FISE-143214 format. One record per residue (C-alpha): residue in one letter; x negated, y negated, z negated. Coordinates in pm, 1 decimal. Layout:
BEGIN
<atom "a"; <X; Y; Z>>
...
//
This chain:
BEGIN
<atom "m"; <13086.6; -10403.1; -9833.2>>
<atom "a"; <13192.2; -10632.5; -9549.0>>
<atom "t"; <13219.1; -11007.5; -9582.6>>
<atom "e"; <13586.0; -11092.0; -9630.5>>
<atom "a"; <13751.4; -11186.5; -9301.9>>
<atom "p"; <14012.3; -11462.5; -9327.0>>
<atom "v"; <14305.1; -11535.4; -9096.9>>
<atom "l"; <14261.6; -11890.6; -8966.1>>
<atom "s"; <14567.6; -12054.2; -8810.7>>
<atom "g"; <14606.5; -12382.0; -8626.1>>
<atom "r"; <14876.8; -12531.4; -8407.1>>
<atom "h"; <14789.8; -12344.9; -8088.4>>
<atom "i"; <14597.8; -12034.5; -8190.0>>
<atom "r"; <14536.3; -11790.7; -8473.6>>
<atom "l"; <14202.3; -11626.5; -8546.1>>
<atom "e"; <14270.3; -11281.5; -8690.0>>
<atom "p"; <14012.6; -11022.1; -8795.8>>
<atom "l"; <13907.5; -10813.6; -8497.5>>
<atom "d"; <13969.5; -10439.0; -8527.7>>
<atom "h"; <14050.0; -10130.8; -8320.1>>
<atom "r"; <14411.5; -10228.8; -8263.2>>
<atom "h"; <14281.8; -10502.6; -8031.4>>
<atom "v"; <14119.1; -10266.2; -7779.4>>
<atom "d"; <14399.7; -10278.3; -7522.1>>
<atom "t"; <14474.0; -10648.1; -7556.4>>
<atom "l"; <14106.2; -10744.6; -7545.8>>
<atom "a"; <14061.3; -10543.0; -7226.5>>
<atom "s"; <14366.0; -10713.9; -7075.1>>
<atom "a"; <14238.6; -11060.9; -7166.4>>
<atom "s"; <13901.7; -11007.9; -6999.4>>
<atom "a"; <14047.6; -10848.1; -6686.3>>
<atom "t"; <14212.5; -11163.6; -6554.0>>
<atom "d"; <13906.2; -11322.9; -6390.0>>
<atom "r"; <13561.0; -11166.2; -6416.5>>
<atom "s"; <13400.0; -11465.0; -6245.2>>
<atom "l"; <13447.6; -11663.1; -6566.6>>
<atom "y"; <13185.3; -11461.8; -6748.0>>
<atom "q"; <12874.7; -11540.6; -6549.6>>
<atom "w"; <12674.3; -11630.2; -6858.1>>
<atom "s"; <12813.1; -11396.2; -7123.3>>
<atom "p"; <12856.7; -11021.5; -7162.2>>
<atom "v"; <13232.5; -10969.7; -7194.3>>
<atom "p"; <13390.0; -10621.6; -7223.3>>
<atom "q"; <13554.2; -10496.3; -6905.0>>
<atom "g"; <13806.5; -10216.4; -6947.9>>
<atom "k"; <13915.1; -10021.4; -7254.5>>
<atom "l"; <13593.5; -9823.9; -7294.7>>
<atom "e"; <13376.9; -10135.1; -7305.2>>
<atom "a"; <13629.5; -10310.4; -7529.8>>
<atom "a"; <13613.7; -10021.1; -7776.5>>
<atom "t"; <13233.0; -10031.8; -7778.6>>
<atom "y"; <13240.3; -10410.3; -7818.1>>
<atom "i"; <13471.0; -10381.6; -8120.3>>
<atom "n"; <13269.9; -10096.9; -8273.6>>
<atom "t"; <12953.9; -10307.2; -8259.2>>
<atom "a"; <13132.7; -10607.7; -8409.4>>
<atom "l"; <13271.0; -10395.1; -8693.0>>
<atom "t"; <12930.0; -10243.1; -8764.0>>
<atom "w"; <12789.9; -10592.9; -8805.2>>
<atom "r"; <13091.3; -10688.0; -9016.4>>
<atom "d"; <13037.0; -10390.2; -9246.5>>
<atom "a"; <12670.9; -10487.1; -9281.1>>
<atom "g"; <12779.6; -10832.4; -9394.5>>
<atom "t"; <12615.0; -11015.6; -9104.3>>
<atom "a"; <12922.3; -11102.8; -8894.4>>
<atom "v"; <13292.6; -11188.0; -8914.2>>
<atom "p"; <13455.8; -11118.2; -8575.4>>
<atom "f"; <13795.8; -11250.2; -8464.0>>
<atom "a"; <14054.1; -11195.3; -8196.2>>
<atom "i"; <14192.2; -11525.8; -8064.0>>
<atom "v"; <14572.2; -11509.6; -8048.4>>
<atom "n"; <14800.2; -11755.9; -7869.7>>
<atom "l"; <15064.6; -11856.4; -8125.3>>
<atom "e"; <15328.1; -11928.9; -7862.6>>
<atom "d"; <15356.9; -11571.7; -7736.6>>
<atom "g"; <15133.3; -11365.5; -7967.0>>
<atom "v"; <14902.7; -11264.1; -7680.7>>
<atom "v"; <14531.0; -11205.9; -7743.4>>
<atom "i"; <14341.8; -11453.9; -7526.2>>
<atom "g"; <13981.6; -11387.1; -7625.2>>
<atom "s"; <13736.1; -11333.8; -7905.9>>
<atom "t"; <13482.5; -11522.5; -8117.5>>
<atom "r"; <13283.9; -11458.3; -8432.8>>
<atom "f"; <13070.2; -11586.2; -8713.8>>
<atom "w"; <12743.0; -11399.0; -8706.5>>
<atom "k"; <12385.8; -11406.2; -8833.4>>
<atom "l"; <12523.1; -11477.4; -9179.5>>
<atom "e"; <12226.5; -11542.5; -9409.0>>
<atom "r"; <12225.1; -11541.1; -9787.4>>
<atom "w"; <11915.0; -11707.0; -9920.6>>
<atom "a"; <11733.3; -11587.2; -10231.5>>
<atom "w"; <11806.3; -11885.3; -10454.5>>
<atom "p"; <11644.0; -11859.5; -10799.1>>
<atom "e"; <11856.9; -11775.9; -11100.0>>
<atom "g"; <12003.7; -12093.3; -11246.3>>
<atom "h"; <12019.4; -12271.5; -10909.0>>
<atom "e"; <12367.6; -12398.2; -10820.2>>
<atom "r"; <12366.8; -12187.8; -10503.0>>
<atom "h"; <12249.0; -11866.5; -10670.7>>
<atom "q"; <12492.0; -11582.7; -10585.8>>
<atom "r"; <12780.6; -11811.5; -10495.9>>
<atom "c"; <13108.4; -11618.9; -10462.0>>
<atom "l"; <13463.4; -11686.5; -10352.8>>
<atom "e"; <13698.1; -11769.3; -10637.1>>
<atom "g"; <13807.4; -11450.8; -10813.2>>
<atom "k"; <13497.1; -11257.4; -10708.2>>
<atom "a"; <13245.3; -11172.9; -10978.6>>
<atom "p"; <12875.0; -11241.3; -10917.4>>
<atom "l"; <12673.6; -10945.4; -10798.0>>
<atom "l"; <12484.8; -10717.0; -11026.5>>
<atom "a"; <12142.0; -10615.1; -10904.7>>
<atom "k"; <12260.4; -10255.0; -10861.1>>
<atom "e"; <12561.3; -10369.9; -10654.1>>
<atom "a"; <12337.4; -10579.8; -10431.0>>
<atom "r"; <12110.1; -10280.0; -10368.8>>
<atom "n"; <12414.6; -10073.7; -10278.4>>
<atom "g"; <12523.8; -10322.8; -10015.4>>
<atom "a"; <12789.8; -10527.6; -10195.7>>
<atom "l"; <12821.7; -10866.5; -10027.3>>
<atom "h"; <13044.7; -11085.0; -10239.9>>
<atom "a"; <12792.7; -11368.7; -10212.9>>
<atom "l"; <12880.5; -11645.7; -9969.9>>
<atom "p"; <12649.8; -11718.2; -9676.2>>
<atom "d"; <12418.8; -12018.2; -9683.0>>
<atom "v"; <12395.9; -12053.3; -9304.7>>
<atom "c"; <12563.8; -11888.7; -9006.7>>
<atom "e"; <12609.7; -11901.3; -8633.2>>
<atom "i"; <12922.3; -11919.3; -8419.4>>
<atom "g"; <12906.1; -11728.3; -8093.8>>
<atom "y"; <13032.5; -11440.3; -7880.1>>
<atom "t"; <13311.0; -11673.3; -7770.2>>
<atom "w"; <13509.0; -11602.0; -7455.4>>
<atom "l"; <13858.2; -11673.6; -7328.9>>
<atom "a"; <14104.1; -11536.6; -7076.9>>
<atom "r"; <14174.8; -11743.0; -6764.4>>
<atom "s"; <14509.2; -11857.1; -6911.7>>
<atom "a"; <14329.0; -12026.7; -7203.6>>
<atom "i"; <14068.0; -12215.2; -7001.1>>
<atom "r"; <14093.3; -12595.0; -7025.4>>
<atom "t"; <14348.0; -12576.5; -7306.2>>
<atom "a"; <14315.2; -12667.3; -7672.7>>
<atom "a"; <14246.9; -12303.6; -7767.4>>
<atom "n"; <13869.9; -12296.4; -7789.7>>
<atom "t"; <13826.4; -12639.6; -7940.9>>
<atom "e"; <14079.9; -12554.9; -8208.4>>
<atom "a"; <13904.0; -12222.9; -8272.6>>
<atom "k"; <13572.1; -12401.7; -8321.4>>
<atom "l"; <13724.0; -12657.0; -8558.4>>
<atom "l"; <13901.6; -12387.6; -8759.5>>
<atom "m"; <13575.5; -12197.0; -8793.1>>
<atom "l"; <13368.9; -12502.9; -8874.9>>
<atom "t"; <13621.1; -12606.6; -9138.6>>
<atom "h"; <13606.7; -12260.4; -9296.0>>
<atom "a"; <13227.6; -12250.1; -9284.7>>
<atom "f"; <13173.9; -12593.5; -9437.8>>
<atom "e"; <13476.8; -12624.6; -9664.7>>
<atom "t"; <13524.6; -12267.7; -9793.6>>
<atom "w"; <13181.8; -12107.0; -9760.8>>
<atom "q"; <13006.6; -12443.1; -9805.9>>
<atom "v"; <12729.1; -12344.6; -9568.0>>
<atom "l"; <12433.9; -12571.5; -9509.5>>
<atom "r"; <12416.8; -12523.5; -9132.7>>
<atom "v"; <12615.7; -12377.0; -8843.9>>
<atom "s"; <12416.1; -12295.1; -8532.0>>
<atom "f"; <12506.8; -12225.3; -8169.5>>
<atom "h"; <12306.7; -12083.7; -7878.6>>
<atom "t"; <12398.9; -12084.9; -7513.1>>
<atom "d"; <12230.9; -11991.9; -7186.3>>
<atom "a"; <12022.3; -12287.7; -7068.4>>
<atom "r"; <12191.7; -12258.5; -6727.0>>
<atom "n"; <12540.1; -12297.7; -6876.1>>
<atom "g"; <12586.7; -12672.5; -6835.5>>
<atom "r"; <12956.7; -12664.3; -6922.5>>
<atom "s"; <12894.4; -12498.5; -7259.0>>
<atom "r"; <12604.0; -12731.0; -7338.9>>
<atom "a"; <12814.7; -13039.8; -7273.3>>
<atom "a"; <13101.4; -12901.3; -7480.4>>
<atom "l"; <12879.5; -12823.4; -7778.8>>
<atom "e"; <12740.3; -13175.7; -7768.7>>
<atom "r"; <13090.3; -13321.3; -7757.2>>
<atom "i"; <13197.6; -13143.9; -8075.8>>
<atom "g"; <12893.2; -13274.6; -8261.0>>
<atom "g"; <12626.4; -13010.8; -8197.3>>
<atom "k"; <12275.3; -13154.4; -8222.3>>
<atom "f"; <12026.0; -13033.5; -7963.7>>
<atom "e"; <11733.1; -12861.5; -8136.0>>
<atom "g"; <11538.4; -12728.3; -7842.3>>
<atom "i"; <11506.5; -12445.9; -7590.8>>
<atom "l"; <11397.4; -12096.4; -7687.2>>
<atom "r"; <11217.3; -11951.3; -7387.2>>
<atom "a"; <11281.0; -11590.2; -7284.3>>
<atom "h"; <11501.3; -11571.4; -7592.4>>
<atom "r"; <11735.9; -11285.1; -7505.7>>
<atom "m"; <11851.0; -11068.6; -7219.1>>
<atom "a"; <12105.9; -11264.4; -7018.2>>
<atom "a"; <12437.4; -11134.5; -6888.5>>
<atom "d"; <12272.2; -11102.1; -6545.0>>
<atom "f"; <11988.7; -10896.9; -6697.4>>
<atom "i"; <11705.3; -11147.7; -6686.5>>
<atom "p"; <11514.1; -11293.7; -6982.6>>
<atom "r"; <11724.9; -11599.0; -7054.7>>
<atom "d"; <11622.7; -11932.7; -7203.1>>
<atom "s"; <11863.0; -12030.6; -7482.7>>
<atom "v"; <11955.0; -12383.5; -7583.2>>
<atom "r"; <11999.6; -12420.2; -7958.6>>
<atom "y"; <12244.5; -12660.9; -8123.6>>
<atom "s"; <12346.7; -12702.8; -8484.8>>
<atom "i"; <12570.0; -12898.3; -8720.7>>
<atom "v"; <12455.7; -12942.4; -9080.8>>
<atom "a"; <12668.6; -13006.1; -9387.9>>
<atom "a"; <12576.4; -13373.6; -9409.0>>
<atom "e"; <12693.5; -13430.1; -9051.5>>
<atom "w"; <13024.4; -13255.0; -9114.0>>
<atom "g"; <13096.7; -13510.1; -9384.2>>
<atom "g"; <13090.9; -13803.1; -9142.9>>
<atom "g"; <12866.5; -14047.8; -8960.4>>
<atom "e"; <12765.5; -14130.7; -8606.7>>
<atom "g"; <12701.0; -13845.2; -8367.3>>
<atom "t"; <12874.2; -13585.8; -8582.9>>
<atom "i"; <13179.4; -13364.3; -8552.1>>
<atom "e"; <13376.6; -13656.9; -8690.2>>
<atom "s"; <13289.7; -13851.2; -8378.2>>
<atom "a"; <13488.6; -13602.5; -8170.2>>
<atom "s"; <13787.3; -13659.6; -8399.1>>
<atom "r"; <13749.5; -14035.6; -8409.3>>
<atom "p"; <13996.0; -14105.6; -8123.3>>
<atom "l"; <14261.8; -13973.1; -8361.6>>
<atom "g"; <14125.3; -14165.1; -8659.3>>
<atom "l"; <14093.4; -13842.8; -8858.6>>
<atom "k"; <13819.8; -13655.4; -9038.6>>
<atom "p"; <13770.3; -13291.2; -8935.8>>
<atom "v"; <13977.4; -13115.2; -9204.4>>
<atom "v"; <14253.7; -13376.6; -9177.4>>
<atom "f"; <14230.4; -13348.4; -8801.1>>
<atom "l"; <14325.7; -12981.9; -8821.2>>
<atom "r"; <14620.6; -13053.7; -9043.6>>
<atom "g"; <14721.7; -13325.6; -8802.1>>
<atom "l"; <14760.5; -13065.4; -8528.3>>
<atom "r"; <15092.7; -12973.0; -8684.3>>
<atom "g"; <15223.5; -13328.2; -8677.6>>
<atom "a"; <15259.8; -13629.4; -8454.2>>
<atom "e"; <14893.1; -13618.8; -8350.4>>
<atom "a"; <14930.0; -13288.7; -8162.8>>
<atom "p"; <15002.9; -13440.8; -7816.8>>
<atom "l"; <14695.5; -13660.5; -7857.0>>
<atom "f"; <14490.0; -13350.9; -7938.3>>
<atom "r"; <14584.0; -13197.7; -7605.6>>
<atom "g"; <14508.0; -13514.6; -7416.7>>
<atom "v"; <14174.2; -13586.7; -7579.4>>
<atom "f"; <14032.1; -13238.2; -7614.9>>
<atom "s"; <14182.7; -13018.1; -7344.6>>
<atom "s"; <13878.5; -13079.8; -7126.1>>
<atom "i"; <13641.1; -12932.7; -7384.8>>
<atom "d"; <13566.8; -12581.3; -7265.9>>
<atom "l"; <13319.7; -12350.5; -7439.0>>
<atom "v"; <13391.1; -12035.0; -7239.5>>
<atom "g"; <13073.6; -11839.0; -7192.2>>
<atom "e"; <12908.7; -11975.0; -7507.5>>
<atom "r"; <12743.0; -11713.3; -7720.6>>
<atom "d"; <12419.7; -11641.9; -7903.7>>
//
């Protein structure tokens, strides 16, 4: 059974569960400027978009990923994609407060259900990656809002302990952006994965842990501090008087090309 995929809405964008109906619009979004995707494999054309979605849905059905289409609220156009992935559920002992945690209304797993692939249990840690945007969404609030929506869901709803990010070590723009939203540099994984240009790439690893989400210097709250808001309040503030400030403060944050 797949991990439940929410719809996450902000002021500028909506994250909706990725599925086959997005093949055409995903292909259109990636066709605007191929030069944007130097560091990330992004589907080109309908055939590649269909394969991309099939892979994402296979991971979703296995309970290891929750993929999204990024939709511009103003015109309803798909402007990219992102996903939670590498969802891990740790084997907490029976009686531990994190043992088989479930969303409200979902019963804890029986051993037989777990063996059969039921995945009601919430993840303990996850990654955010496979993020890319169309040319029209570059240097707008879209990607920053997507990251904050996802981080809020991960920490507030799933109550994860850690959210991780990886990016190509050569992608300076993505590295700077991850640091600006509170990602802590953990190191470089050498020859970590095949890069988009088909060489063994070095990956830079960043993470945010639950204690940092709650506040303190050098955390995600620091990125929100110009507005005087904590992260979850910051998102609500996007609908109110703070919205113009959001565009002014964060429009320069650009994570295009960031992925695992």
